[in-house]
N, C-alpha and C positions, 0 to 999 in steps of 0.2 A: 329867920328871914335871910335870904341870900339873893344875889343878883349876878348876872353875867355882863361884864363890861368889855368894851373894846378900846384899847389904847396902844399906840405904837405898832399897829398891824397885827396884834395878838389879842386873844380873848382870855379873860380871867374870871373865875368864879370866886366871888368875894362875899364875906359876911361882916357884920359889925365887929370891930376890934381885930380884924385880920391885918397882918403885916405882909405886904407883897413887894416884889421887885419888878419894876416895869422899865421899858426903854426910857432913856433920859428925857426928862421934862425940864423946861426952863423955869425953875422955881428955887428959891432959897430954902434951906432947912428951917422949919417952923412955919412955913407958909401954908395956908389953907387952899385946897383946890376943889373944884366941882367937876366931876367927870360925867358928861352928859350923854355919851354914847352907850346907853344901856340897852342891851339886846333882850334881856329876860329878867323878870322879877318874880320871886316866890314869896308872897306875903303871908303865908300860913293858911289863908282862906282859899287860895287858888293861885295858879300860875298864869302870869301875863307874859305872852310872847309878842315881841314887836315885829313889825313888817317894814323895814328891818329894825327900827328902833321903837322903844316904848315911849309914847308921847307923855311928856311931863315928868318922866322919871330922871333921877340924878343920884349920884353917889358922891358924898362928901369925904374928902381925905385930907390928911395932914402929911407934909413932907418931913420925914425923919432925917434923911441924909442923902447926899449924892455919893454913890459908891462906884466901884468898878468890879466887873465879874472876874471869874477865874481866867488864867491865861490859857489860850487855845493855840496849839502849834499847827501851822499850815505847812505841810511838806509836799512838794511836787517832785516827781522823779520819772524819768523815762529810762527804762532799763536798756543796758548795753550802749547808751549814748553819752554817758558822762554828764547827764543833765540832772542837777539837783538844786532845788531852791527851798530854803527854810525861812519862814516868817512867823511872827507871833502876833496875837491880837487879844486885847482886853476890851470888852464892851462896857460903855458907860451906862450906869443904871441909876434909877431913882427909887429909894425905899419909901413906901407909902404906908400909912396906917389908916384904915377905913374907919371913919367916925360915925357916919350916918348913911342910911339908905332910904331914899324917898321914892315911894312906889309910883307916884304920878296919878293921872286921871283914871 
């Protein structure tokens, strides 16, 4: 059984016991979350596709940690102008463990 969920403007295909990194959510490590934006559920008997969401479906998850992604270098340059700008960025992430998938009605 797997589901496709939407959080932080991105879509993730998840199954039970998966560990995923999503955009930062306001939750402490050890907290239980319910992700209600479920776009599709495959329950083994058939696939349920939402329009746009599956009614009554939810995915339960546990917050493992609040982490930061890898450093990304942002470099801007205009040739022959002497213009150079260098900046770095690290995205804040939340690490989730999927504990349960409820298919809905």
